[in-house]
N, CA, C and O of each residue as an XYZ file, in Angstrom:
880
protein
N     -29.202     22.150      0.179
C     -29.562     21.600      1.490
C     -29.136     20.142      1.592
O     -28.574     19.712      2.600
N     -29.412     19.396      0.537
C     -29.036     17.984      0.532
C     -27.527     17.828      0.605
O     -27.018     16.934      1.280
N     -26.813     18.704     -0.094
C     -25.350     18.651     -0.070
C     -24.822     18.925      1.337
O     -23.892     18.263      1.799
N     -25.415     19.895      2.005
C     -24.997     20.216      3.373
C     -25.235     19.042      4.318
O     -24.422     18.769      5.202
N     -26.361     18.348      4.121
C     -26.660     17.178      4.950
C     -25.610     16.086      4.752
O     -25.188     15.431      5.705
N     -25.204     15.906      3.514
C     -24.200     14.880      3.245
C     -22.854     15.250      3.851
O     -22.131     14.391      4.356
N     -22.529     16.525      3.796
C     -21.275     16.973      4.405
C     -21.314     16.745      5.912
O     -20.334     16.306      6.515
N     -22.465     17.052      6.508
C     -22.611     16.862      7.948
C     -22.477     15.391      8.323
O     -21.826     15.060      9.314
N     -23.087     14.506      7.539
C     -22.999     13.082      7.807
C     -21.562     12.574      7.625
O     -21.101     11.704      8.365
N     -20.872     13.127      6.637
C     -19.491     12.705      6.396
C     -18.604     13.077      7.579
O     -17.780     12.274      8.017
N     -18.768     14.276      8.090
C     -17.970     14.699      9.244
C     -18.345     13.904     10.494
O     -17.491     13.606     11.329
N     -19.623     13.567     10.614
C     -20.038     12.747     11.754
C     -19.398     11.363     11.675
O     -18.990     10.800     12.690
N     -19.314     10.825     10.468
C     -18.673      9.527     10.261
C     -17.197      9.588     10.647
O     -16.678      8.677     11.291
N     -16.530     10.667     10.249
C     -15.112     10.816     10.575
C     -14.901     10.970     12.078
O     -13.935     10.446     12.633
N     -15.797     11.684     12.722
C     -15.669     11.866     14.169
C     -15.897     10.555     14.916
O     -15.277     10.319     15.953
N     -16.774      9.708     14.403
C     -17.024      8.418     15.042
C     -15.809      7.509     14.953
O     -15.544      6.735     15.873
N     -15.077      7.594     13.866
C     -13.924      6.714     13.677
C     -12.684      7.153     14.423
O     -11.758      6.360     14.591
N     -12.641      8.385     14.871
C     -11.489      8.861     15.612
C     -10.330      9.253     14.712
O     -10.501      9.372     13.499
N      -9.150      9.457     15.290
C      -7.977      9.909     14.512
C      -7.604      8.966     13.379
O      -7.162      9.417     12.322
N      -7.774      7.667     13.583
C      -7.372      6.704     12.554
C      -8.168      6.899     11.272
O      -7.625      6.756     10.177
N      -9.453      7.224     11.401
C     -10.286      7.369     10.212
C      -9.868      8.597      9.417
O     -10.003      8.628      8.193
N      -9.352      9.626     10.126
C      -8.863     10.801      9.414
C      -7.623     10.448      8.596
O      -7.479     10.887      7.455
N      -6.740      9.663      9.177
C      -5.536      9.235      8.447
C      -5.900      8.375      7.247
O      -5.308      8.509      6.176
N      -6.882      7.484      7.428
C      -7.308      6.619      6.329
C      -7.968      7.448      5.232
O      -7.782      7.170      4.047
N      -8.730      8.457      5.618
C      -9.346      9.341      4.626
C      -8.290     10.053      3.800
O      -8.421     10.173      2.582
N      -7.239     10.526      4.466
C      -6.133     11.176      3.742
C      -5.483     10.200      2.774
O      -5.140     10.567      1.650
N      -5.314      8.942      3.215
C      -4.734      7.932      2.328
C      -5.639      7.654      1.128
O      -5.153      7.412      0.023
N      -6.944      7.688      1.345
C      -7.873      7.440      0.234
C      -7.761      8.537     -0.821
O      -7.788      8.262     -2.021
N      -7.635      9.786     -0.361
C      -7.468     10.893     -1.312
C      -6.148     10.745     -2.058
O      -6.090     10.946     -3.271
N      -5.089     10.395     -1.333
C      -3.779     10.208     -1.956
C      -3.800      9.053     -2.950
O      -3.197      9.138     -4.020
N      -4.494      7.976     -2.596
C      -4.588      6.824     -3.502
C      -5.267      7.204     -4.804
O      -4.781      6.867     -5.884
N      -6.385      7.901     -4.708
C      -7.082      8.331     -5.918
C      -6.219      9.236     -6.778
O      -6.221      9.120     -8.003
N      -5.476     10.143     -6.137
C      -4.620     11.055     -6.894
C      -3.502     10.294     -7.602
O      -3.194     10.576     -8.760
N      -2.891      9.329     -6.908
C      -1.803      8.560     -7.519
C      -2.312      7.734     -8.695
O      -1.659      7.663     -9.736
N      -3.465      7.116     -8.532
C      -4.020      6.296     -9.619
C      -4.286      7.150    -10.855
O      -3.914      6.765    -11.964
N      -4.924      8.297    -10.676
C      -5.208      9.177    -11.811
C      -3.914      9.682    -12.446
O      -3.808      9.774    -13.669
N      -2.926     10.009    -11.601
C      -1.649     10.493    -12.109
C      -0.931      9.421    -12.910
O      -0.367      9.709    -13.965
N      -0.947      8.186    -12.422
C      -0.270      7.105    -13.134
C      -0.947      6.799    -14.466
O      -0.270      6.560    -15.466
N      -2.268      6.805    -14.487
C      -2.973      6.568    -15.751
C      -2.603      7.652    -16.759
O      -2.342      7.367    -17.927
N      -2.584      8.904    -16.289
C      -2.218     10.020    -17.167
C      -0.787      9.868    -17.674
O      -0.513     10.080    -18.855
N       0.128      9.498    -16.766
C       1.521      9.314    -17.157
C       1.681      8.156    -18.143
O       2.467      8.252    -19.086
N       0.957      7.087    -17.937
C       1.022      5.950    -18.854
C       0.509      6.327    -20.235
O       1.060      5.901    -21.250
N      -0.551      7.128    -20.266
C      -1.074      7.571    -21.558
C      -0.028      8.415    -22.284
O       0.213      8.229    -23.477
N       0.587      9.339    -21.557
C       1.622     10.176    -22.169
C       2.820      9.352    -22.623
O       3.432      9.660    -23.646
N       3.159      8.312    -21.874
C       4.315      7.470    -22.206
C       3.988      6.392    -23.227
O       4.858      5.606    -23.603
N       2.747      6.350    -23.675
C       2.372      5.348    -24.668
C       2.501      3.932    -24.167
O       2.925      3.040    -24.902
N       2.131      3.720    -22.901
C       2.283      2.389    -22.302
C       1.415      1.352    -22.996
O       1.721      0.161    -22.955
N       0.334      1.792    -23.633
C      -0.553      0.857    -24.327
C      -0.423      0.972    -25.850
O      -1.182      0.353    -26.596
N       0.542      1.764    -26.294
C       0.712      1.984    -27.733
C       1.988      1.305    -28.201
O       3.083      1.830    -27.997
N       1.855      0.146    -28.824
C       3.037     -0.567    -29.284
C       3.015     -0.921    -30.749
O       3.970     -1.505    -31.262
N       1.926     -0.571    -31.443
C       1.810     -0.974    -32.844
C       2.829     -0.264    -33.724
O       3.400     -0.871    -34.631
N       3.057      1.010    -33.463
C       3.986      1.759    -34.303
C       5.407      1.224    -34.162
O       6.135      1.109    -35.148
N       5.801      0.896    -32.924
C       7.138      0.335    -32.708
C       7.267     -1.030    -33.366
O       8.298     -1.345    -33.961
N       6.219     -1.838    -33.257
C       6.241     -3.154    -33.899
C       6.385     -3.024    -35.407
O       7.113     -3.788    -36.041
N       5.688     -2.051    -35.972
C       5.794     -1.814    -37.422
C       7.213     -1.399    -37.804
O       7.756     -1.867    -38.805
N       7.814     -0.511    -36.993
C       9.169     -0.053    -37.273
C      10.172     -1.204    -37.181
O      11.068     -1.324    -38.016
N      10.014     -2.041    -36.168
C      10.928     -3.169    -36.005
C      10.776     -4.151    -37.166
O      11.758     -4.725    -37.635
N       9.560     -4.334    -37.618
C       9.327     -5.215    -38.767
C      10.035     -4.682    -40.006
O      10.657     -5.442    -40.748
N       9.938     -3.376    -40.227
C      10.656     -2.770    -41.355
C      12.160     -2.990    -41.212
O      12.846     -3.291    -42.189
N      12.663     -2.840    -40.001
C      14.095     -3.023    -39.753
C      14.533     -4.446    -40.089
O      15.540     -4.647    -40.767
N      13.781     -5.418    -39.618
C      14.157     -6.813    -39.871
C      14.033     -7.176    -41.350
O      14.643     -8.138    -41.815
N      13.238     -6.397    -42.080
C      13.116     -6.634    -43.515
C      14.185     -5.892    -44.316
O      14.224     -5.983    -45.543
N      15.044     -5.165    -43.624
C      16.140     -4.478    -44.283
C      15.900     -3.006    -44.576
O      16.795     -2.326    -45.077
N      14.709     -2.503    -44.273
C      14.402     -1.100    -44.535
C      14.749     -0.272    -43.297
O      13.869      0.118    -42.530
N      16.033     -0.013    -43.119
C      16.471      0.696    -41.924
C      16.024      2.156    -41.929
O      15.639      2.693    -40.890
N      16.073      2.786    -43.074
C      15.670      4.181    -43.148
C      14.176      4.330    -42.837
O      13.777      5.237    -42.106
N      13.361      3.438    -43.395
C      11.930      3.491    -43.125
C      11.611      3.194    -41.666
O      10.697      3.781    -41.088
N      12.378      2.275    -41.076
C      12.159      1.937    -39.674
C      12.453      3.127    -38.778
O      11.685      3.422    -37.862
N      13.551      3.808    -39.035
C      13.900      4.971    -38.215
C      12.924      6.118    -38.431
O      12.602      6.858    -37.502
N      12.462      6.256    -39.657
C      11.487      7.312    -39.946
C      10.168      7.047    -39.223
O       9.489      7.981    -38.797
N       9.807      5.760    -39.087
C       8.554      5.422    -38.413
C       8.591      5.767    -36.933
O       7.548      5.978    -36.313
N       9.785      5.825    -36.368
C       9.923      6.144    -34.945
C      10.266      7.602    -34.702
O      10.386      8.023    -33.552
N      10.421      8.365    -35.745
C      10.793      9.768    -35.601
C       9.728     10.533    -34.819
O       8.550     10.511    -35.173
N      10.148     11.201    -33.767
C       9.225     12.005    -32.963
C       8.405     11.210    -31.970
O       7.628     11.796    -31.216
N       8.551      9.905    -31.943
C       7.794      9.071    -31.001
C       8.484      9.062    -29.641
O       9.709      8.982    -29.556
N       7.685      9.143    -28.582
C       8.263      9.201    -27.231
C       7.725      8.121    -26.309
O       7.871      8.218    -25.090
N       7.104      7.091    -26.875
C       6.599      6.014    -26.034
C       7.752      5.187    -25.488
O       8.873      5.261    -25.992
N       7.471      4.395    -24.450
C       8.502      3.568    -23.835
C       9.185      2.672    -24.855
O      10.413      2.609    -24.914
N       8.395      1.988    -25.649
C       8.938      1.036    -26.613
C       9.699      1.755    -27.724
O      10.751      1.293    -28.166
N       9.157      2.890    -28.173
C       9.778      3.609    -29.279
C      11.140      4.170    -28.882
O      12.073      4.147    -29.685
N      11.267      4.667    -27.669
C      12.540      5.237    -27.221
C      13.637      4.175    -27.219
O      14.749      4.426    -27.684
N      13.327      3.000    -26.699
C      14.323      1.928    -26.644
C      14.644      1.414    -28.042
O      15.810      1.191    -28.369
N      13.617      1.227    -28.867
C      13.859      0.749    -30.232
C      14.683      1.756    -31.019
O      15.580      1.371    -31.770
N      14.388      3.040    -30.856
C      15.159      4.056    -31.574
C      16.602      4.089    -31.093
O      17.522      4.274    -31.890
N      16.801      3.911    -29.790
C      18.169      3.879    -29.268
C      18.951      2.712    -29.855
O      20.122      2.859    -30.206
N      18.303      1.550    -29.962
C      18.981      0.382    -30.529
C      19.318      0.603    -31.997
O      20.408      0.257    -32.453
N      18.365      1.189    -32.740
C      18.625      1.453    -34.162
C      19.749      2.467    -34.340
O      20.602      2.307    -35.212
N      19.749      3.499    -33.522
C      20.782      4.528    -33.608
C      22.160      3.946    -33.344
O      23.125      4.283    -34.030
N      22.250      3.067    -32.344
C      23.534      2.446    -32.038
C      24.018      1.574    -33.188
O      25.215      1.528    -33.472
N      23.104      0.890    -33.842
C      23.498      0.018    -34.955
C      23.959      0.813    -36.170
O      24.871      0.400    -36.885
N      23.314      1.967    -36.396
C      23.607      2.719    -37.620
C      24.689      3.768    -37.398
O      25.612      3.895    -38.202
N      24.574      4.513    -36.314
C      25.459      5.655    -36.107
C      26.476      5.447    -34.990
O      27.433      6.213    -34.877
N      26.284      4.432    -34.172
C      27.119      4.261    -32.994
C      28.567      3.954    -33.335
O      28.861      3.280    -34.322
N      29.458      4.457    -32.509
C      30.892      4.192    -32.662
C      31.390      3.226    -31.596
O      32.588      2.962    -31.501
N      30.464      2.697    -30.791
C      30.831      1.795    -29.711
C      30.953      0.367    -30.229
O      30.439      0.042    -31.299
N      31.640     -0.491    -29.459
C      31.701     -1.890    -29.833
C      30.410     -2.579    -29.415
O      29.520     -1.944    -28.849
N      30.306     -3.868    -29.688
C      29.053     -4.578    -29.463
C      28.630     -4.554    -27.995
O      27.465     -4.300    -27.687
N      29.566     -4.817    -27.098
C      29.232     -4.840    -25.675
C      28.775     -3.475    -25.195
O      27.825     -3.373    -24.419
N      29.439     -2.434    -25.647
C      29.068     -1.087    -25.235
C      27.722     -0.673    -25.811
O      26.966      0.060    -25.174
N      27.426     -1.143    -27.011
C      26.110     -0.873    -27.589
C      25.008     -1.507    -26.748
O      23.977     -0.886    -26.488
N      25.233     -2.735    -26.330
C      24.237     -3.406    -25.492
C      24.056     -2.666    -24.173
O      22.933     -2.511    -23.692
N      25.158     -2.209    -23.589
C      25.071     -1.474    -22.330
C      24.312     -0.162    -22.495
O      23.563      0.238    -21.604
N      24.498      0.499    -23.611
C      23.800      1.764    -23.846
C      22.296      1.540    -23.983
O      21.496      2.305    -23.444
N      21.917      0.491    -24.706
C      20.491      0.189    -24.852
C      19.892     -0.184    -23.499
O      18.773      0.217    -23.179
N      20.630     -0.943    -22.714
C      20.161     -1.295    -21.374
C      19.990     -0.057    -20.508
O      19.037      0.033    -19.734
N      20.901      0.892    -20.632
C      20.805      2.128    -19.852
C      19.528      2.889    -20.197
O      18.816      3.364    -19.311
N      19.252      2.996    -21.481
C      18.036      3.683    -21.913
C      16.802      2.953    -21.399
O      15.843      3.580    -20.948
N      16.831      1.618    -21.470
C      15.689      0.835    -21.002
C      15.479      0.993    -19.505
O      14.346      1.133    -19.045
N      16.565      0.970    -18.744
C      16.448      1.143    -17.295
C      15.826      2.488    -16.946
O      14.991      2.580    -16.046
N      16.231      3.518    -17.655
C      15.687      4.850    -17.385
C      14.197      4.903    -17.696
O      13.423      5.476    -16.929
N      13.791      4.313    -18.811
C      12.381      4.316    -19.188
C      11.536      3.514    -18.187
O      10.443      3.935    -17.808
N      12.052      2.364    -17.771
C      11.308      1.535    -16.832
C      11.251      2.177    -15.450
O      10.255      2.043    -14.738
N      12.310      2.865    -15.076
C      12.316      3.550    -13.787
C      11.251      4.643    -13.757
O      10.545      4.800    -12.760
N      11.137      5.389    -14.839
C      10.101      6.416    -14.914
C       8.712      5.797    -14.914
O       7.784      6.345    -14.318
N       8.566      4.656    -15.580
C       7.258      3.999    -15.637
C       6.832      3.473    -14.271
O       5.639      3.418    -13.972
N       7.800      3.087    -13.442
C       7.475      2.528    -12.133
C       7.363      3.588    -11.038
O       7.051      3.254     -9.895
N       7.608      4.837    -11.358
C       7.515      5.881    -10.339
C       6.092      5.948     -9.781
O       5.117      5.909    -10.532
N       5.990      6.048     -8.475
C       4.689      6.109     -7.817
C       4.150      4.769     -7.361
O       3.241      4.721     -6.533
N       4.693      3.673     -7.886
C       4.174      2.356     -7.519
C       4.538      1.986     -6.083
O       3.776      1.291     -5.411
N       5.689      2.440     -5.611
C       6.057      2.160     -4.221
C       5.065      2.809     -3.260
O       4.732      2.244     -2.219
N       4.600      4.002     -3.623
C       3.620      4.691     -2.772
C       2.327      3.892     -2.680
O       1.750      3.770     -1.600
N       1.868      3.348     -3.803
C       0.656      2.518     -3.781
C       0.872      1.261     -2.956
O      -0.017      0.833     -2.220
N       2.050      0.673     -3.080
C       2.362     -0.528     -2.297
C       2.337     -0.220     -0.804
O       1.822     -1.002     -0.005
N       2.901      0.933     -0.438
C       2.910      1.336      0.970
C       1.495      1.584      1.481
O       1.160      1.179      2.594
N       0.672      2.236      0.687
C      -0.712      2.504      1.099
C      -1.479      1.199      1.280
O      -2.218      1.040      2.251
N      -1.305      0.265      0.344
C      -1.996     -1.020      0.443
C      -1.577     -1.788      1.686
O      -2.334     -2.618      2.190
N      -0.367     -1.514      2.184
C       0.121     -2.203      3.375
C      -0.352     -1.551      4.657
O      -0.794     -2.236      5.580
N      -0.263     -0.216      4.721
C      -0.532      0.453      5.999
C      -1.996      0.808      6.207
O      -2.408      1.020      7.348
N      -2.796      0.882      5.154
C      -4.209      1.240      5.334
C      -4.944      0.221      6.223
O      -5.643      0.635      7.148
N      -4.814     -1.097      5.980
C      -5.477     -2.046      6.887
C      -4.918     -1.986      8.306
O      -5.652     -2.184      9.274
N      -3.607     -1.711      8.427
C      -3.012     -1.616      9.757
C      -3.552     -0.415     10.518
O      -3.801     -0.494     11.721
N      -3.731      0.697      9.814
C      -4.343      1.862     10.458
C      -5.776      1.559     10.879
O      -6.222      1.968     11.950
N      -6.492      0.832     10.015
C      -7.859      0.441     10.372
C      -7.887     -0.447     11.599
O      -8.737     -0.277     12.474
N      -6.964     -1.391     11.671
C      -6.888     -2.274     12.838
C      -6.514     -1.490     14.086
O      -7.048     -1.742     15.166
N      -5.598     -0.542     13.940
C      -5.222      0.295     15.075
C      -6.417      1.084     15.589
O      -6.643      1.169     16.796
N      -7.177      1.659     14.670
C      -8.366      2.392     15.086
C      -9.378      1.510     15.778
O     -10.024      1.931     16.737
N      -9.521      0.275     15.294
C     -10.454     -0.658     15.926
C     -10.004     -1.019     17.336
O     -10.814     -1.053     18.263
N      -8.707     -1.287     17.497
C      -8.183     -1.631     18.817
C      -8.378     -0.472     19.789
O      -8.807     -0.672     20.926
N      -8.064      0.730     19.340
C      -8.248      1.900     20.208
C      -9.722      2.094     20.556
O     -10.057      2.440     21.689
N     -10.596      1.872     19.584
C     -12.025      2.005     19.845
C     -12.531      0.950     20.815
O     -13.374      1.236     21.664
N     -12.021     -0.265     20.693
C     -12.428     -1.326     21.609
C     -11.945     -1.029     23.023
O     -12.655     -1.280     23.997
N     -10.732     -0.492     23.127
C     -10.224     -0.124     24.443
C     -11.129      0.919     25.091
O     -11.477      0.808     26.266
N     -11.503      1.925     24.319
C     -12.386      2.969     24.849
C     -13.747      2.397     25.236
O     -14.324      2.787     26.252
N     -14.262      1.462     24.414
C     -15.570      0.879     24.717
C     -15.534      0.078     26.016
O     -16.457      0.169     26.826
N     -14.486     -0.698     26.216
C     -14.400     -1.491     27.447
C     -14.085     -0.630     28.671
O     -14.474     -0.965     29.789
N     -13.383      0.472     28.453
C     -13.194      1.403     29.550
C     -14.525      1.995     29.995
O     -14.771      2.165     31.189
N     -15.378      2.305     29.031
C     -16.712      2.809     29.344
C     -17.528      1.756     30.079
O     -18.260      2.059     31.021
N     -17.386      0.502     29.627
C     -18.108     -0.586     30.284
C     -17.630     -0.768     31.721
O     -18.437     -0.978     32.626
N     -16.336     -0.689     31.923
C     -15.797     -0.835     33.267
C     -16.261      0.306     34.181
O     -16.593      0.075     35.344
N     -16.284      1.519     33.660
C     -16.719      2.658     34.465
C     -18.188      2.560     34.840
O     -18.598      3.009     35.911
N     -18.978      1.968     33.945
C     -20.419      1.849     34.212
C     -20.710      0.768     35.238
O     -21.718      0.846     35.939
N     -19.857     -0.232     35.342
C     -20.056     -1.307     36.302
C     -21.328     -2.107     36.020
O     -21.603     -2.480     34.880
N     -22.079     -2.356     37.057
C     -23.302     -3.158     36.901
C     -24.394     -2.405     36.164
O     -25.382     -3.006     35.742
N     -24.232     -1.103     36.004
C     -25.237     -0.304     35.305
C     -24.924     -0.170     33.813
O     -25.473      0.701     33.139
N     -24.046     -1.027     33.302
C     -23.637     -0.938     31.896
C     -24.813     -1.216     30.975
O     -25.622     -2.110     31.223
N     -24.889     -0.442     29.923
C     -25.939     -0.593     28.920
C     -25.374     -1.377     27.729
O     -24.478     -0.879     27.047
N     -25.872     -2.587     27.464
C     -25.352     -3.376     26.334
C     -25.468     -2.626     25.002
O     -24.628     -2.783     24.116
N     -26.508     -1.819     24.875
C     -26.679     -1.062     23.623
C     -25.546     -0.061     23.437
O     -25.057      0.130     22.323
N     -25.131      0.574     24.525
C     -24.032      1.529     24.440
C     -22.728      0.828     24.085
O     -21.932      1.347     23.303
N     -22.508     -0.368     24.669
C     -21.301     -1.132     24.347
C     -21.303     -1.548     22.882
O     -20.281     -1.459     22.202
N     -22.455     -2.001     22.402
C     -22.557     -2.400     20.997
C     -22.290     -1.221     20.073
O     -21.650     -1.368     19.032
N     -22.788     -0.044     20.465
C     -22.539      1.136     19.652
C     -21.070      1.491     19.603
O     -20.564      1.903     18.560
N     -20.368      1.333     20.739
C     -18.938      1.614     20.750
C     -18.155      0.658     19.884
O     -17.219      1.059     19.192
N     -18.535     -0.615     19.920
C     -17.857     -1.612     19.091
C     -18.120     -1.330     17.614
O     -17.223     -1.450     16.779
N     -19.350     -0.956     17.304
C     -19.697     -0.647     15.913
C     -18.868      0.518     15.386
O     -18.379      0.480     14.256
N     -18.714      1.534     16.195
C     -17.905      2.674     15.782
C     -16.438      2.271     15.621
O     -15.760      2.751     14.712
N     -15.945      1.394     16.497
C     -14.554      0.957     16.408
C     -14.288      0.178     15.128
O     -13.213      0.287     14.540
N     -15.272     -0.609     14.698
C     -15.089     -1.417     13.495
C     -15.127     -0.596     12.211
O     -14.748     -1.085     11.148
N     -15.579      0.639     12.307
C     -15.613      1.496     11.123
C     -14.223      1.643     10.515
O     -14.077      1.631      9.293
N     -13.216      1.780     11.347
C     -11.871      2.004     10.823
C     -11.330      0.783     10.082
O     -10.607      0.918      9.095
N     -11.684     -0.409     10.561
C     -11.249     -1.610      9.845
C     -11.851     -1.656      8.448
O     -11.154     -1.929      7.471
N     -13.138     -1.391      8.361
C     -13.801     -1.374      7.056
C     -13.216     -0.293      6.160
O     -12.998     -0.519      4.970
N     -12.961      0.882      6.730
C     -12.399      1.980      5.937
C     -11.002      1.641      5.439
O     -10.661      1.934      4.293
N     -10.189      1.022      6.300
C      -8.839      0.641      5.885
C      -8.859     -0.353      4.738
O      -8.074     -0.236      3.797
N      -9.755     -1.332      4.810
C      -9.866     -2.303      3.717
C     -10.378     -1.646      2.439
O      -9.956     -1.998      1.337
N     -11.293     -0.688      2.598
C     -11.846     -0.004      1.431
C     -10.787      0.795      0.689
O     -10.908      1.015     -0.516
N      -9.755      1.228      1.390
C      -8.647      1.936      0.742
C      -7.610      0.965      0.204
O      -7.087      1.156     -0.894
N      -7.308     -0.083      0.978
C      -6.247     -1.017      0.587
C      -6.611     -1.829     -0.649
O      -5.745     -2.107     -1.479
N      -7.875     -2.213     -0.786
C      -8.269     -3.075     -1.912
C      -8.060     -2.383     -3.259
O      -7.385     -2.950     -4.119
N      -8.611     -1.172     -3.486
C      -8.340     -0.530     -4.774
C      -6.875     -0.192     -4.989
O      -6.395     -0.213     -6.122
N      -6.151      0.122     -3.906
C      -4.721      0.396     -4.047
C      -3.983     -0.855     -4.529
O      -3.107     -0.770     -5.390
N      -4.338     -2.015     -3.971
C      -3.694     -3.273     -4.385
C      -4.049     -3.629     -5.821
O      -3.194     -4.071     -6.588
N      -5.316     -3.437     -6.183
C      -5.745     -3.738     -7.556
C      -5.022     -2.842     -8.553
O      -4.530     -3.309     -9.580
N      -4.960     -1.542     -8.238
C      -4.281     -0.607     -9.132
C      -2.798     -0.930     -9.238
O      -2.224     -0.863    -10.325
N      -2.172     -1.282     -8.117
C      -0.748     -1.626     -8.131
C      -0.490     -2.826     -9.028
O       0.441     -2.809     -9.833
N      -1.305     -3.866     -8.899
C      -1.139     -5.063     -9.739
C      -1.324     -4.738    -11.208
O      -0.581     -5.226    -12.060
N      -2.313     -3.919    -11.500
C      -2.579     -3.537    -12.891
C      -1.415     -2.755    -13.468
O      -0.946     -3.054    -14.566
N      -0.941     -1.745    -12.729
C       0.169     -0.933    -13.220
C       1.433     -1.764    -13.420
O       2.158     -1.579    -14.397
N       1.690     -2.679    -12.489
C       2.871     -3.538    -12.634
C       2.764     -4.421    -13.865
O       3.761     -4.661    -14.546
N       1.556     -4.908    -14.157
C       1.376     -5.735    -15.353
C       1.606     -4.926    -16.622
O       2.150     -5.440    -17.599
N       1.193     -3.659    -16.608
C       1.425     -2.784    -17.764
C       2.928     -2.578    -17.985
O       3.414     -2.658    -19.113
N       3.657     -2.311    -16.893
C       5.098     -2.101    -16.998
C       5.809     -3.386    -17.437
O       6.721     -3.342    -18.263
N       5.393     -4.518    -16.887
C       6.015     -5.793    -17.265
C       5.796     -6.098    -18.744
O       6.697     -6.585    -19.425
N       4.604     -5.811    -19.229
C       4.331     -6.048    -20.652
C       5.168     -5.121    -21.520
O       5.701     -5.537    -22.549
N       5.285     -3.857    -21.101
C       6.114     -2.918    -21.857
C       7.565     -3.365    -21.853
O       8.250     -3.252    -22.870
N       8.046     -3.873    -20.716
C       9.424     -4.350    -20.652
C       9.637     -5.519    -21.591
O      10.655     -5.589    -22.279
N       8.688     -6.434    -21.624
C       8.816     -7.564    -22.535
C       8.863     -7.124    -23.988
O       9.650     -7.650    -24.776
N       8.019     -6.157    -24.347
C       8.018     -5.652    -25.720
C       9.322     -4.924    -26.038
O       9.842     -5.034    -27.148
N       9.853     -4.181    -25.064
C      11.112     -3.478    -25.261
C      12.261     -4.460    -25.479
O      13.109     -4.253    -26.347
N      12.282     -5.523    -24.691
C      13.335     -6.519    -24.838
C      13.232     -7.219    -26.184
O      14.238     -7.477    -26.845
N      11.996     -7.521    -26.580
C      11.801     -8.181    -27.869
C      12.253     -7.284    -29.017
O      12.923     -7.746    -29.941
N      11.884     -5.991    -28.960
C      12.270     -5.073    -30.026
C      13.781     -4.920    -30.096
O      14.359     -4.961    -31.182
N      14.434     -4.742    -28.934
C      15.880     -4.592    -28.922
C      16.578     -5.841    -29.430
O      17.582     -5.756    -30.137
N      16.047     -6.998    -29.070
C      16.641     -8.258    -29.523
C      16.570     -8.388    -31.035
O      17.548     -8.765    -31.680
N      15.420     -8.078    -31.592
C      15.240     -8.206    -33.043
C      16.091     -7.195    -33.811
O      16.534     -7.469    -34.926
N      16.316     -6.035    -33.215
C      17.127     -5.016    -33.879
C      18.612     -5.348    -33.790
O      19.347     -5.189    -34.765
N      19.049     -5.804    -32.628
C      20.474     -5.963    -32.362
C      21.040     -7.324    -32.758
O      22.259     -7.480    -32.834
N      20.188     -8.303    -33.009
C      20.707     -9.663    -33.205
C      20.654    -10.151    -34.640
O      20.728    -11.355    -34.884
N      20.531     -9.273    -35.558
C      20.583     -9.741    -36.938
C      21.970    -10.279    -37.267
O      22.125    -11.207    -38.062
N      22.983     -9.668    -36.629
C      24.332    -10.175    -36.879
C      25.222    -10.068    -35.643
O      26.444    -10.192    -35.732
N      24.572     -9.828    -34.451
C      25.368     -9.791    -33.234
C      24.478    -10.165    -32.049
O      23.258    -10.265    -32.182
N      25.098    -10.367    -30.903
C      24.360    -10.798    -29.731
C      23.405     -9.724    -29.286
O      23.662     -8.533    -29.463
N      22.276    -10.157    -28.694
C      21.234     -9.225    -28.259
C      21.512     -8.722    -26.868
O      22.089     -9.436    -26.048
N      21.106     -7.498    -26.593
C      21.227     -7.010    -25.220
C      20.173     -7.626    -24.352
O      19.065     -7.885    -24.823
N      20.474     -7.867    -23.113
C      19.477     -8.379    -22.168
C      18.959     -7.244    -21.323
O      19.730     -6.529    -20.683
N      17.637     -7.077    -21.323
C      17.025     -6.003    -20.534
C      16.539     -6.514    -19.210
O      15.842     -5.804    -18.485
N      16.903     -7.770    -18.870
C      16.448     -8.282    -17.578
C      16.999     -7.462    -16.434
O      16.365     -7.338    -15.386
N      18.188     -6.897    -16.634
C      18.785     -6.074    -15.567
C      18.008     -4.796    -15.334
O      18.166     -4.155    -14.295
N      17.157     -4.409    -16.299
C      16.387     -3.180    -16.135
C      15.199     -3.360    -15.245
O      14.543     -2.383    -14.881
N      14.897     -4.602    -14.878
C      13.709     -4.854    -14.045
C      13.912     -4.352    -12.651
O      13.019     -4.479    -11.813
């Protein structure tokens, strides 16, 4: 019974906000799904797991190339993939130095592109959710003043206040969606930026013992 009451109140809230509140509600569901999906993808990609790659790179710089490659065997994290590509090019590659750097950059770009997938959607939601809320408020205010005009001298201030209150619901709802979307976007971008920095550092340490390091800035 209590659950049914809450469902009824939720639908009443949506009806008060008009079409804009329905669009904002859809965006809120999409935002939650994207955030959960990105966290899951980051976990699978080892976005927060860099100790094993750091250990492998340390072994490499100490001259234990076989141990370094063995430490990365079977690892699929962002950092491990780039570090393994750099090690493979140094040991098995038939390319010259410039081509080796380009190959490592290619691998890094692909990894970073996959890590950033979905972030544009969050950025778009953070931008349009407040605008949808403002649109709903403007439409609600127009309807409220139309009601006031139709009532003429018999206008009820309480009814006007109620219309304005309902119109402002969409602004609040839009902000409620945009704020977590913006926070999540900033957090995810910081995770990717940190991973990129670690990838560049690992590639530099692997490739520059006796040759120039590849620059992964182009992968940004």
